[in-house]
Backbone and ligand atoms as CSV (ligand in chain L), in Angstrom:
chain,resi,resn,atom,element,x,y,z
A,1,MET,N,N,0.835,-1.189,0.000
A,1,MET,CA,C,0.013,0.000,0.008
A,1,MET,C,C,0.894,1.243,0.013
A,2,TYR,N,N,0.616,2.180,-0.932
A,2,TYR,CA,C,1.469,3.349,-1.055
A,2,TYR,C,C,0.905,4.574,-0.308
A,3,GLY,N,N,-0.345,4.471,0.142
A,3,GLY,CA,C,-0.921,5.610,0.747
A,3,GLY,C,C,-2.074,5.221,1.679
A,4,VAL,N,N,-3.011,6.132,1.787
A,4,VAL,CA,C,-4.154,5.913,2.660
A,4,VAL,C,C,-5.367,5.650,1.761
A,5,ASN,N,N,-6.010,4.495,1.949
A,5,ASN,CA,C,-7.198,4.164,1.114
A,5,ASN,C,C,-8.413,4.444,1.950
A,6,PRO,N,N,-9.201,5.509,1.563
A,6,PRO,CA,C,-10.331,5.885,2.406
A,6,PRO,C,C,-11.394,4.781,2.474
A,7,SER,N,N,-11.480,3.868,1.479
A,7,SER,CA,C,-12.443,2.811,1.520
A,7,SER,C,C,-12.145,1.881,2.679
A,8,LYS,N,N,-10.908,1.841,3.098
A,8,LYS,CA,C,-10.535,0.980,4.258
A,8,LYS,C,C,-10.483,1.828,5.545
A,9,THR,N,N,-10.847,3.097,5.447
A,9,THR,CA,C,-10.718,3.968,6.584
A,9,THR,C,C,-12.117,4.433,7.000
A,10,PRO,N,N,-12.612,4.016,8.170
A,10,PRO,CA,C,-13.985,4.390,8.530
A,10,PRO,C,C,-14.204,5.871,8.787
A,11,VAL,N,N,-13.102,6.571,9.167
A,11,VAL,CA,C,-13.208,7.996,9.442
A,11,VAL,C,C,-12.443,8.743,8.325
A,12,LYS,N,N,-12.583,10.076,8.331
A,12,LYS,CA,C,-11.934,10.852,7.323
A,12,LYS,C,C,-10.406,10.750,7.461
A,13,VAL,N,N,-9.733,10.896,6.313
A,13,VAL,CA,C,-8.275,10.960,6.312
A,13,VAL,C,C,-7.854,12.215,7.008
A,14,ARG,N,N,-6.834,12.125,7.850
A,14,ARG,CA,C,-6.452,13.307,8.635
A,14,ARG,C,C,-5.146,13.838,8.070
A,15,LEU,N,N,-5.178,15.136,7.710
A,15,LEU,CA,C,-4.028,15.805,7.057
A,15,LEU,C,C,-3.391,16.848,7.993
A,16,ALA,N,N,-2.080,16.914,7.953
A,16,ALA,CA,C,-1.394,17.945,8.716
A,16,ALA,C,C,-0.470,18.677,7.712
A,17,THR,N,N,-0.210,19.941,7.926
A,17,THR,CA,C,0.764,20.632,7.083
A,17,THR,C,C,1.534,21.598,7.990
A,18,THR,N,N,2.752,21.954,7.572
A,18,THR,CA,C,3.469,22.990,8.287
A,18,THR,C,C,4.437,23.706,7.324
A,19,SER,N,N,4.797,24.901,7.675
A,19,SER,CA,C,5.824,25.657,6.951
A,19,SER,C,C,7.018,25.802,7.829
A,20,LEU,N,N,8.167,25.325,7.487
A,20,LEU,CA,C,9.416,25.483,8.246
A,20,LEU,C,C,10.080,26.711,7.651
A,21,ALA,N,N,11.330,26.531,7.098
A,21,ALA,CA,C,11.980,27.652,6.445
A,21,ALA,C,C,11.498,27.714,5.016
A,22,GLY,N,N,10.312,28.291,4.874
A,22,GLY,CA,C,9.700,28.405,3.518
A,22,GLY,C,C,9.029,29.768,3.438
A,23,CYS,N,N,8.393,30.017,2.309
A,23,CYS,CA,C,7.778,31.372,2.112
A,23,CYS,C,C,6.273,31.312,2.118
A,24,PHE,N,N,5.691,30.154,2.450
A,24,PHE,CA,C,4.236,29.923,2.405
A,24,PHE,C,C,3.708,29.835,0.977
A,25,GLY,N,N,4.611,29.938,-0.051
A,25,GLY,CA,C,4.171,29.786,-1.411
A,25,GLY,C,C,3.554,28.439,-1.700
A,26,CYS,N,N,4.131,27.367,-1.067
A,26,CYS,CA,C,3.606,26.033,-1.293
A,26,CYS,C,C,2.195,25.918,-0.628
A,27,HIS,N,N,1.986,26.561,0.498
A,27,HIS,CA,C,0.668,26.550,1.112
A,27,HIS,C,C,-0.352,27.332,0.214
A,28,MET,N,N,0.142,28.408,-0.387
A,28,MET,CA,C,-0.699,29.162,-1.281
A,28,MET,C,C,-1.150,28.271,-2.446
A,29,SER,N,N,-0.208,27.435,-2.900
A,29,SER,CA,C,-0.564,26.497,-3.988
A,29,SER,C,C,-1.596,25.488,-3.520
A,30,LEU,N,N,-1.482,25.061,-2.268
A,30,LEU,CA,C,-2.507,24.142,-1.729
A,30,LEU,C,C,-3.846,24.794,-1.841
A,31,LEU,N,N,-3.902,26.082,-1.471
A,31,LEU,CA,C,-5.219,26.803,-1.584
A,31,LEU,C,C,-5.648,26.952,-3.031
A,32,ASP,N,N,-4.667,26.906,-3.957
A,32,ASP,CA,C,-4.991,27.026,-5.388
A,32,ASP,C,C,-5.746,25.856,-5.950
A,33,ILE,N,N,-5.980,24.826,-5.145
A,33,ILE,CA,C,-6.812,23.750,-5.641
A,33,ILE,C,C,-8.275,24.215,-5.719
A,34,ASP,N,N,-8.484,25.471,-5.215
A,34,ASP,CA,C,-9.755,26.193,-5.356
A,34,ASP,C,C,-10.939,25.384,-4.856
A,35,GLU,N,N,-11.963,25.243,-5.768
A,35,GLU,CA,C,-13.227,24.597,-5.323
A,35,GLU,C,C,-13.011,23.118,-4.940
A,36,ARG,N,N,-11.871,22.551,-5.346
A,36,ARG,CA,C,-11.612,21.126,-4.978
A,36,ARG,C,C,-11.347,21.036,-3.475
A,37,LEU,N,N,-11.133,22.198,-2.803
A,37,LEU,CA,C,-11.022,22.155,-1.314
A,37,LEU,C,C,-12.307,21.599,-0.717
A,38,LEU,N,N,-13.457,21.879,-1.345
A,38,LEU,CA,C,-14.706,21.331,-0.843
A,38,LEU,C,C,-14.743,19.827,-0.979
A,39,GLU,N,N,-14.206,19.382,-2.152
A,39,GLU,CA,C,-14.113,17.920,-2.377
A,39,GLU,C,C,-13.224,17.272,-1.298
A,40,LEU,N,N,-12.102,17.978,-1.068
A,40,LEU,CA,C,-11.122,17.464,-0.072
A,40,LEU,C,C,-11.746,17.425,1.283
A,41,ALA,N,N,-12.576,18.421,1.637
A,41,ALA,CA,C,-13.205,18.473,2.922
A,41,ALA,C,C,-14.186,17.272,3.136
A,42,GLU,N,N,-14.661,16.659,2.030
A,42,GLU,CA,C,-15.589,15.536,2.147
A,42,GLU,C,C,-14.846,14.323,2.610
A,43,ILE,N,N,-13.572,14.176,2.256
A,43,ILE,CA,C,-12.874,12.943,2.549
A,43,ILE,C,C,-11.732,13.149,3.573
A,44,ALA,N,N,-11.472,14.412,3.902
A,44,ALA,CA,C,-10.323,14.651,4.787
A,44,ALA,C,C,-10.652,15.698,5.849
A,45,GLU,N,N,-9.923,15.660,6.935
A,45,GLU,CA,C,-10.018,16.727,7.946
A,45,GLU,C,C,-8.609,17.161,8.258
A,46,PHE,N,N,-8.468,18.394,8.749
A,46,PHE,CA,C,-7.148,18.957,8.963
A,46,PHE,C,C,-6.742,18.849,10.452
A,47,ASP,N,N,-5.515,18.453,10.664
A,47,ASP,CA,C,-4.882,18.468,11.989
A,47,ASP,C,C,-4.096,19.781,12.051
A,48,ARG,N,N,-2.883,19.726,12.576
A,48,ARG,CA,C,-2.033,20.928,12.662
A,48,ARG,C,C,-1.791,21.475,11.249
A,49,THR,N,N,-2.093,22.702,11.002
A,49,THR,CA,C,-1.797,23.367,9.762
A,49,THR,C,C,-1.988,24.866,9.977
A,50,PRO,N,N,-1.361,25.732,9.230
A,50,PRO,CA,C,-1.614,27.137,9.338
A,50,PRO,C,C,-3.092,27.454,9.029
A,51,LEU,N,N,-3.782,26.547,8.367
A,51,LEU,CA,C,-5.197,26.819,8.033
A,51,LEU,C,C,-6.073,26.605,9.241
A,52,THR,N,N,-5.704,25.762,10.204
A,52,THR,CA,C,-6.531,25.532,11.377
A,52,THR,C,C,-5.976,26.234,12.623
A,53,ASP,N,N,-4.649,26.571,12.533
A,53,ASP,CA,C,-3.963,27.180,13.657
A,53,ASP,C,C,-3.857,26.254,14.861
A,54,ILE,N,N,-3.944,24.928,14.584
A,54,ILE,CA,C,-3.683,23.950,15.676
A,54,ILE,C,C,-2.175,23.923,15.883
A,55,LYS,N,N,-1.722,24.013,17.128
A,55,LYS,CA,C,-0.290,24.235,17.357
A,55,LYS,C,C,0.503,22.952,17.413
A,56,HIS,N,N,-0.096,21.800,17.731
A,56,HIS,CA,C,0.646,20.578,17.830
A,56,HIS,C,C,0.008,19.499,16.981
A,57,CYS,N,N,0.827,18.689,16.373
A,57,CYS,CA,C,0.347,17.608,15.518
A,57,CYS,C,C,-0.012,16.423,16.355
A,58,SER,N,N,-1.220,15.852,16.087
A,58,SER,CA,C,-1.563,14.554,16.723
A,58,SER,C,C,-1.542,13.503,15.619
A,59,ARG,N,N,-1.959,12.277,15.926
A,59,ARG,CA,C,-1.865,11.201,14.976
A,59,ARG,C,C,-2.584,11.572,13.691
A,60,CYS,N,N,-1.916,11.462,12.572
A,60,CYS,CA,C,-2.543,11.820,11.310
A,60,CYS,C,C,-2.052,10.874,10.204
A,61,ASP,N,N,-2.731,10.933,9.071
A,61,ASP,CA,C,-2.429,10.038,7.965
A,61,ASP,C,C,-1.318,10.600,7.066
A,62,ILE,N,N,-1.475,11.852,6.703
A,62,ILE,CA,C,-0.506,12.459,5.783
A,62,ILE,C,C,-0.032,13.819,6.279
A,63,ALA,N,N,1.256,14.036,6.321
A,63,ALA,CA,C,1.796,15.337,6.697
A,63,ALA,C,C,2.493,15.958,5.505
A,64,LEU,N,N,2.171,17.169,5.141
A,64,LEU,CA,C,2.822,17.858,4.026
A,64,LEU,C,C,3.758,18.897,4.633
A,65,ILE,N,N,5.054,18.823,4.309
A,65,ILE,CA,C,6.030,19.723,4.904
A,65,ILE,C,C,6.555,20.688,3.845
A,66,GLU,N,N,6.370,21.984,4.124
A,66,GLU,CA,C,6.969,23.007,3.293
A,66,GLU,C,C,8.162,23.571,4.004
A,67,GLY,N,N,9.229,23.865,3.230
A,67,GLY,CA,C,10.398,24.573,3.824
A,67,GLY,C,C,11.446,23.614,4.326
A,68,GLY,N,N,12.669,24.127,4.375
A,68,GLY,CA,C,13.780,23.351,4.928
A,68,GLY,C,C,13.882,23.603,6.427
A,69,VAL,N,N,15.004,23.170,7.018
A,69,VAL,CA,C,15.230,23.234,8.472
A,69,VAL,C,C,16.290,24.255,8.753
A,70,CYS,N,N,15.930,25.402,9.351
A,70,CYS,CA,C,16.916,26.442,9.558
A,70,CYS,C,C,17.147,26.781,11.034
A,71,ASN,N,N,16.261,26.307,11.931
A,71,ASN,CA,C,16.504,26.605,13.350
A,71,ASN,C,C,15.997,25.453,14.236
A,72,ALA,N,N,16.242,25.627,15.529
A,72,ALA,CA,C,15.956,24.534,16.485
A,72,ALA,C,C,14.460,24.223,16.536
A,73,GLU,N,N,13.637,25.249,16.367
A,73,GLU,CA,C,12.194,25.007,16.428
A,73,GLU,C,C,11.741,24.175,15.260
A,74,ASN,N,N,12.356,24.446,14.075
A,74,ASN,CA,C,12.015,23.627,12.877
A,74,ASN,C,C,12.279,22.137,13.154
A,75,ILE,N,N,13.373,21.849,13.810
A,75,ILE,CA,C,13.686,20.412,14.080
A,75,ILE,C,C,12.603,19.834,15.007
A,76,GLN,N,N,12.227,20.583,15.985
A,76,GLN,CA,C,11.238,20.089,16.974
A,76,GLN,C,C,9.903,19.810,16.235
A,77,VAL,N,N,9.454,20.790,15.460
A,77,VAL,CA,C,8.158,20.637,14.753
A,77,VAL,C,C,8.226,19.444,13.776
A,78,LEU,N,N,9.332,19.386,13.009
A,78,LEU,CA,C,9.447,18.306,12.022
A,78,LEU,C,C,9.443,16.912,12.679
A,79,ARG,N,N,10.156,16.803,13.777
A,79,ARG,CA,C,10.231,15.501,14.458
A,79,ARG,C,C,8.861,15.124,15.000
A,80,GLU,N,N,8.136,16.103,15.527
A,80,GLU,CA,C,6.804,15.844,16.056
A,80,GLU,C,C,5.892,15.372,14.919
A,81,MET,N,N,5.981,16.001,13.775
A,81,MET,CA,C,5.130,15.609,12.649
A,81,MET,C,C,5.495,14.211,12.115
A,82,ARG,N,N,6.836,13.957,12.078
A,82,ARG,CA,C,7.242,12.599,11.636
A,82,ARG,C,C,6.749,11.536,12.602
A,83,ALA,N,N,6.811,11.831,13.899
A,83,ALA,CA,C,6.414,10.852,14.885
A,83,ALA,C,C,4.909,10.568,14.814
A,84,ASN,N,N,4.123,11.476,14.315
A,84,ASN,CA,C,2.665,11.338,14.262
A,84,ASN,C,C,2.096,10.965,12.916
A,85,ALA,N,N,2.824,11.170,11.856
A,85,ALA,CA,C,2.245,10.970,10.521
A,85,ALA,C,C,2.575,9.585,9.946
A,86,LYS,N,N,1.594,8.915,9.350
A,86,LYS,CA,C,1.850,7.662,8.676
A,86,LYS,C,C,2.703,7.926,7.438
A,87,ILE,N,N,2.383,8.981,6.709
A,87,ILE,CA,C,3.090,9.357,5.439
A,87,ILE,C,C,3.549,10.793,5.581
A,88,LEU,N,N,4.810,11.009,5.285
A,88,LEU,CA,C,5.339,12.428,5.350
A,88,LEU,C,C,5.859,12.766,3.966
A,89,VAL,N,N,5.383,13.900,3.439
A,89,VAL,CA,C,5.762,14.370,2.108
A,89,VAL,C,C,6.540,15.661,2.201
A,90,ALA,N,N,7.685,15.701,1.528
A,90,ALA,CA,C,8.469,16.958,1.361
A,90,ALA,C,C,7.888,17.705,0.168
A,91,VAL,N,N,7.287,18.897,0.433
A,91,VAL,CA,C,6.607,19.625,-0.608
A,91,VAL,C,C,7.438,20.851,-1.012
A,92,GLY,N,N,7.942,20.860,-2.243
A,92,GLY,CA,C,8.623,22.002,-2.781
A,92,GLY,C,C,10.134,21.963,-2.581
A,93,ALA,N,N,10.799,22.810,-3.344
A,93,ALA,CA,C,12.249,22.840,-3.372
A,93,ALA,C,C,12.912,23.053,-2.013
A,94,CYS,N,N,12.315,23.950,-1.176
A,94,CYS,CA,C,12.953,24.275,0.087
A,94,CYS,C,C,12.994,23.030,1.006
A,95,ALA,N,N,11.884,22.242,1.017
A,95,ALA,CA,C,11.872,21.071,1.839
A,95,ALA,C,C,12.786,19.981,1.265
A,96,ILE,N,N,12.923,19.940,-0.077
A,96,ILE,CA,C,13.674,18.865,-0.725
A,96,ILE,C,C,15.180,19.138,-0.700
A,97,ASN,N,N,15.561,20.393,-0.985
A,97,ASN,CA,C,17.030,20.643,-0.984
A,97,ASN,C,C,17.450,21.935,-0.267
A,98,GLY,N,N,16.553,22.513,0.492
A,98,GLY,CA,C,16.862,23.757,1.214
A,98,GLY,C,C,16.369,25.005,0.469
A,99,GLY,N,N,16.318,24.897,-0.864
A,99,GLY,CA,C,15.756,26.007,-1.701
A,99,GLY,C,C,16.511,27.314,-1.468
A,100,LEU,N,N,15.738,28.366,-1.685
A,100,LEU,CA,C,16.328,29.705,-1.565
A,100,LEU,C,C,16.922,30.016,-0.222
A,101,PRO,N,N,16.291,29.631,0.873
A,101,PRO,CA,C,16.912,29.941,2.221
A,101,PRO,C,C,18.316,29.304,2.341
A,102,ALA,N,N,18.600,28.233,1.588
A,102,ALA,CA,C,19.938,27.584,1.681
A,102,ALA,C,C,20.973,28.367,0.997
A,103,MET,N,N,20.619,29.478,0.359
A,103,MET,CA,C,21.673,30.334,-0.270
A,103,MET,C,C,22.594,30.925,0.797
A,104,ARG,N,N,22.168,30.897,2.051
A,104,ARG,CA,C,23.067,31.403,3.113
A,104,ARG,C,C,24.091,30.364,3.562
A,105,ASN,N,N,24.013,29.126,3.015
A,105,ASN,CA,C,24.861,28.040,3.499
A,105,ASN,C,C,26.332,28.248,3.253
A,106,SER,N,N,26.672,29.120,2.283
A,106,SER,CA,C,28.115,29.315,2.005
A,106,SER,C,C,28.722,30.358,2.980
A,107,LEU,N,N,27.868,30.979,3.801
A,107,LEU,CA,C,28.319,32.006,4.740
A,107,LEU,C,C,28.263,31.527,6.159
A,108,ALA,N,N,29.121,32.090,7.012
A,108,ALA,CA,C,29.076,31.731,8.436
A,108,ALA,C,C,27.835,32.372,9.067
A,109,ILE,N,N,27.134,31.588,9.887
A,109,ILE,CA,C,25.908,32.105,10.444
A,109,ILE,C,C,26.122,33.366,11.274
A,110,GLY,N,N,27.266,33.470,11.989
A,110,GLY,CA,C,27.567,34.690,12.776
A,110,GLY,C,C,27.643,35.885,11.889
A,111,ASP,N,N,28.354,35.743,10.741
A,111,ASP,CA,C,28.535,36.864,9.832
A,111,ASP,C,C,27.144,37.290,9.269
A,112,VAL,N,N,26.303,36.325,8.963
A,112,VAL,CA,C,24.982,36.646,8.437
A,112,VAL,C,C,24.183,37.463,9.454
A,113,LEU,N,N,24.177,36.962,10.700
A,113,LEU,CA,C,23.392,37.664,11.754
A,113,LEU,C,C,23.910,39.074,11.984
A,114,HIS,N,N,25.218,39.234,11.983
A,114,HIS,CA,C,25.765,40.618,12.253
A,114,HIS,C,C,25.417,41.514,11.055
A,115,LYS,N,N,25.489,40.950,9.868
A,115,LYS,CA,C,25.213,41.796,8.681
A,115,LYS,C,C,23.715,42.233,8.697
A,116,VAL,N,N,22.835,41.313,9.120
A,116,VAL,CA,C,21.389,41.621,9.138
A,116,VAL,C,C,21.064,42.582,10.273
A,117,TYR,N,N,21.590,42.302,11.448
A,117,TYR,CA,C,21.108,43.046,12.620
A,117,TYR,C,C,22.032,44.205,13.051
A,118,GLY,N,N,23.152,44.319,12.340
A,118,GLY,CA,C,23.989,45.504,12.628
A,118,GLY,C,C,25.126,45.226,13.584
A,119,ASP,N,N,25.895,46.278,13.778
A,119,ASP,CA,C,27.141,46.196,14.595
A,119,ASP,C,C,26.823,46.120,16.062
A,120,PRO,N,N,27.257,45.049,16.792
A,120,PRO,CA,C,26.951,44.921,18.205
A,120,PRO,C,C,27.536,46.028,19.052
A,121,GLU,N,N,28.547,46.717,18.478
A,121,GLU,CA,C,29.214,47.821,19.203
A,121,GLU,C,C,28.376,49.087,19.180
A,122,ARG,N,N,27.416,49.147,18.215
A,122,ARG,CA,C,26.614,50.357,18.108
A,122,ARG,C,C,25.343,50.261,18.961
A,123,GLU,N,N,25.035,51.328,19.675
A,123,GLU,CA,C,23.869,51.267,20.555
A,123,GLU,C,C,22.558,51.065,19.749
A,124,GLY,N,N,21.685,50.227,20.274
A,124,GLY,CA,C,20.398,50.017,19.626
A,124,GLY,C,C,20.469,49.014,18.463
A,125,THR,N,N,21.623,48.436,18.240
A,125,THR,CA,C,21.726,47.397,17.212
A,125,THR,C,C,22.299,46.128,17.820
A,126,GLY,N,N,22.433,45.090,17.025
A,126,GLY,CA,C,22.967,43.848,17.530
A,126,GLY,C,C,21.986,42.705,17.374
A,127,VAL,N,N,22.525,41.504,17.465
A,127,VAL,CA,C,21.675,40.295,17.243
A,127,VAL,C,C,20.704,40.099,18.383
A,128,PRO,N,N,19.431,39.928,18.138
A,128,PRO,CA,C,18.485,39.729,19.244
A,128,PRO,C,C,18.822,38.432,20.007
A,129,ASN,N,N,18.665,38.469,21.302
A,129,ASN,CA,C,19.026,37.282,22.104
A,129,ASN,C,C,17.906,36.897,23.068
A,130,ASP,N,N,16.666,37.243,22.717
A,130,ASP,CA,C,15.544,36.835,23.535
A,130,ASP,C,C,15.452,35.315,23.612
A,131,PRO,N,N,15.360,34.718,24.805
A,131,PRO,CA,C,15.297,33.262,24.902
A,131,PRO,C,C,14.105,32.626,24.149
A,132,GLU,N,N,13.084,33.447,23.835
A,132,GLU,CA,C,11.920,32.942,23.129
A,132,GLU,C,C,12.258,32.684,21.644
A,133,LEU,N,N,13.324,33.301,21.138
A,133,LEU,CA,C,13.656,33.135,19.723
A,133,LEU,C,C,14.339,31.816,19.508
A,134,PRO,N,N,13.949,31.066,18.449
A,134,PRO,CA,C,14.581,29.812,18.184
A,134,PRO,C,C,16.025,30.019,17.673
A,135,LEU,N,N,16.918,29.155,18.176
A,135,LEU,CA,C,18.306,29.305,17.758
A,135,LEU,C,C,18.509,28.902,16.304
A,136,PRO,N,N,19.139,29.746,15.515
A,136,PRO,CA,C,19.389,29.384,14.103
A,136,PRO,C,C,20.444,28.292,14.020
A,137,LEU,N,N,20.308,27.449,13.016
A,137,LEU,CA,C,21.315,26.361,12.770
A,137,LEU,C,C,22.461,26.981,11.909
A,138,ASP,N,N,23.574,26.240,11.847
A,138,ASP,CA,C,24.716,26.689,11.048
A,138,ASP,C,C,24.356,26.766,9.588
A,139,LYS,N,N,23.468,25.884,9.122
A,139,LYS,CA,C,23.037,25.840,7.712
A,139,LYS,C,C,21.531,25.572,7.652
A,140,VAL,N,N,20.981,25.728,6.440
A,140,VAL,CA,C,19.598,25.324,6.172
A,140,VAL,C,C,19.680,23.915,5.563
A,141,TYR,N,N,18.930,22.968,6.208
A,141,TYR,CA,C,19.041,21.589,5.808
A,141,TYR,C,C,17.766,21.086,5.094
A,142,PRO,N,N,17.903,20.212,4.094
A,142,PRO,CA,C,16.704,19.574,3.583
A,142,PRO,C,C,16.100,18.689,4.642
A,143,ILE,N,N,14.772,18.485,4.599
A,143,ILE,CA,C,14.117,17.791,5.717
A,143,ILE,C,C,14.567,16.346,5.822
A,144,ASN,N,N,14.971,15.771,4.707
A,144,ASN,CA,C,15.358,14.337,4.769
A,144,ASN,C,C,16.714,14.135,5.487
A,145,GLU,N,N,17.382,15.230,5.815
A,145,GLU,CA,C,18.608,15.082,6.620
A,145,GLU,C,C,18.277,15.096,8.114
A,146,VAL,N,N,17.019,15.299,8.418
A,146,VAL,CA,C,16.578,15.321,9.809
A,146,VAL,C,C,15.610,14.146,10.135
A,147,VAL,N,N,14.713,13.838,9.207
A,147,VAL,CA,C,13.744,12.777,9.446
A,147,VAL,C,C,13.651,11.936,8.151
A,148,ARG,N,N,12.987,10.782,8.300
A,148,ARG,CA,C,12.701,9.951,7.085
A,148,ARG,C,C,11.561,10.592,6.326
A,149,VAL,N,N,11.737,10.676,5.021
A,149,VAL,CA,C,10.679,11.242,4.142
A,149,VAL,C,C,10.183,10.141,3.250
A,150,ASP,N,N,8.855,10.080,3.125
A,150,ASP,CA,C,8.244,9.019,2.292
A,150,ASP,C,C,8.110,9.426,0.829
A,151,TYR,N,N,7.761,10.675,0.548
A,151,TYR,CA,C,7.567,11.115,-0.805
A,151,TYR,C,C,8.099,12.549,-0.945
A,152,PHE,N,N,8.524,12.843,-2.164
A,152,PHE,CA,C,9.071,14.198,-2.535
A,152,PHE,C,C,8.195,14.783,-3.652
A,153,LEU,N,N,7.620,15.957,-3.406
A,153,LEU,CA,C,6.827,16.604,-4.434
A,153,LEU,C,C,7.561,17.862,-4.873
A,154,PRO,N,N,8.278,17.812,-6.042
A,154,PRO,CA,C,9.100,18.924,-6.455
A,154,PRO,C,C,8.330,20.139,-6.964
A,155,GLY,N,N,9.039,21.271,-7.046
A,155,GLY,CA,C,8.425,22.475,-7.596
A,155,GLY,C,C,8.735,23.651,-6.698
A,156,CYS,N,N,8.530,24.853,-7.234
A,156,CYS,CA,C,8.710,26.070,-6.411
A,156,CYS,C,C,7.771,27.146,-6.937
A,157,PRO,N,N,6.529,27.087,-6.486
A,157,PRO,CA,C,5.936,26.007,-5.714
A,157,PRO,C,C,5.404,24.953,-6.666
A,158,PRO,N,N,5.105,23.733,-6.161
A,158,PRO,CA,C,4.328,22.791,-6.993
A,158,PRO,C,C,2.981,23.459,-7.272
A,159,SER,N,N,2.447,23.248,-8.455
A,159,SER,CA,C,1.179,23.902,-8.790
A,159,SER,C,C,0.087,23.296,-7.962
A,160,GLY,N,N,-1.076,24.004,-7.887
A,160,GLY,CA,C,-2.257,23.485,-7.189
A,160,GLY,C,C,-2.673,22.165,-7.820
A,161,ASP,N,N,-2.591,22.060,-9.151
A,161,ASP,CA,C,-2.969,20.817,-9.826
A,161,ASP,C,C,-2.055,19.677,-9.394
A,162,ALA,N,N,-0.750,19.973,-9.328
A,162,ALA,CA,C,0.183,18.925,-8.935
A,162,ALA,C,C,-0.045,18.474,-7.512
A,163,ILE,N,N,-0.328,19.392,-6.635
A,163,ILE,CA,C,-0.632,19.042,-5.231
A,163,ILE,C,C,-1.909,18.225,-5.121
A,164,TRP,N,N,-2.894,18.620,-5.886
A,164,TRP,CA,C,-4.171,17.859,-5.883
A,164,TRP,C,C,-3.998,16.455,-6.374
A,165,LYS,N,N,-3.245,16.334,-7.475
A,165,LYS,CA,C,-3.015,15.009,-8.048
A,165,LYS,C,C,-2.229,14.097,-7.089
A,166,TYR,N,N,-1.208,14.687,-6.487
A,166,TYR,CA,C,-0.398,13.938,-5.534
A,166,TYR,C,C,-1.163,13.527,-4.308
A,167,LEU,N,N,-1.888,14.467,-3.781
A,167,LEU,CA,C,-2.623,14.204,-2.532
A,167,LEU,C,C,-3.754,13.160,-2.734
A,168,THR,N,N,-4.473,13.314,-3.835
A,168,THR,CA,C,-5.584,12.370,-4.045
A,168,THR,C,C,-5.028,10.985,-4.361
A,169,ALA,N,N,-3.865,10.892,-4.996
A,169,ALA,CA,C,-3.259,9.579,-5.229
A,169,ALA,C,C,-2.937,8.933,-3.907
A,170,LEU,N,N,-2.355,9.729,-2.988
A,170,LEU,CA,C,-1.979,9.158,-1.680
A,170,LEU,C,C,-3.251,8.741,-0.932
A,171,ILE,N,N,-4.272,9.581,-0.943
A,171,ILE,CA,C,-5.504,9.281,-0.192
A,171,ILE,C,C,-6.142,7.996,-0.763
A,172,LEU,N,N,-6.069,7.831,-2.074
A,172,LEU,CA,C,-6.692,6.653,-2.714
A,172,LEU,C,C,-5.803,5.396,-2.598
A,173,GLY,N,N,-4.621,5.548,-2.052
A,173,GLY,CA,C,-3.736,4.407,-1.878
A,173,GLY,C,C,-2.952,4.097,-3.091
A,174,HIS,N,N,-2.734,5.053,-4.021
A,174,HIS,CA,C,-1.960,4.812,-5.240
A,174,HIS,C,C,-0.564,5.424,-5.082
A,175,MET,N,N,0.355,4.959,-5.893
A,175,MET,CA,C,1.679,5.583,-5.969
A,175,MET,C,C,1.557,6.922,-6.625
A,176,PRO,N,N,1.917,8.043,-5.961
A,176,PRO,CA,C,1.820,9.333,-6.593
A,176,PRO,C,C,2.858,9.524,-7.668
A,177,ARG,N,N,2.443,10.047,-8.817
A,177,ARG,CA,C,3.400,10.290,-9.951
A,177,ARG,C,C,3.155,11.675,-10.480
A,178,LEU,N,N,4.194,12.297,-10.972
A,178,LEU,CA,C,4.090,13.621,-11.551
A,178,LEU,C,C,4.859,13.651,-12.883
A,179,GLU,N,N,4.178,13.968,-13.971
A,179,GLU,CA,C,4.909,14.041,-15.241
A,179,GLU,C,C,5.793,15.253,-15.172
A,180,PRO,N,N,6.953,15.198,-15.942
A,180,PRO,CA,C,7.914,16.322,-15.943
A,180,PRO,C,C,7.216,17.631,-16.288
A,181,MET,N,N,6.230,17.634,-17.228
A,181,MET,CA,C,5.551,18.846,-17.641
A,181,MET,C,C,4.763,19.443,-16.510
A,182,ALA,N,N,4.390,18.651,-15.491
A,182,ALA,CA,C,3.554,19.140,-14.395
A,182,ALA,C,C,4.424,19.815,-13.310
A,183,MET,N,N,5.761,19.752,-13.465
A,183,MET,CA,C,6.587,20.394,-12.451
A,183,MET,C,C,6.740,21.877,-12.707
A,184,ASN,N,N,6.579,22.638,-11.702
A,184,ASN,CA,C,6.546,24.100,-11.841
A,184,ASN,C,C,7.618,24.745,-11.005
A,185,TYR,N,N,8.442,25.641,-11.650
A,185,TYR,CA,C,9.403,26.439,-10.910
A,185,TYR,C,C,9.240,27.856,-11.322
A,186,ASP,N,N,8.595,28.674,-10.469
A,186,ASP,CA,C,8.360,30.100,-10.863
A,186,ASP,C,C,9.616,30.925,-10.608
L,1,SF4,FE1,FE,8.363,29.195,-1.252
L,1,SF4,FE2,FE,9.336,27.868,-3.407
L,1,SF4,FE3,FE,10.180,27.278,-0.983
L,1,SF4,FE4,FE,7.700,26.634,-1.662
L,1,SF4,S1,S,9.557,25.812,-2.558
L,1,SF4,S2,S,8.360,27.529,0.279
L,1,SF4,S3,S,7.192,28.387,-3.015
L,1,SF4,S4,S,10.478,29.261,-2.041
């Protein structure tokens, strides 16, 4: 079995999504499935996702992950979703290879922070050090370097059609496939 087959599932398929180091473009594409959201709502319900504002992931069937891993909180969220999801999908270039945020990987994190936040010697400037802020990692990592990933959905962002096709294949228990022409890089 490659996915979740709703005919074998007495309750709705439970979906979770999150954005780690991403731009929310992949989530915008999910909303681009437009009126098919109503169709999705017939067979699925949402767990943790920016759409529901649920803060923690509970047991779910499919987790869609946007964005790479750039800080300690990303690791925590990703591990929680992996522990709870039967199927975990890396959605978009950032989740798959770090994407645009990984452009900082050739620079030292300290240099990046000082460049962004200013000279620590100057009053009113300097790197924020509030304990509430998640610690940045030395690099931005693809999610498969932190957890096991079951499927990779490429694109930046993947189109709404591609997400719909992929998601419905998984829900129906089929192997998700994407023709090269369906891959989108804006
Ligand atoms: Fe944004 Fe592209 Fe990354 Fe998706 S893959 S989060 S659209 S930059």
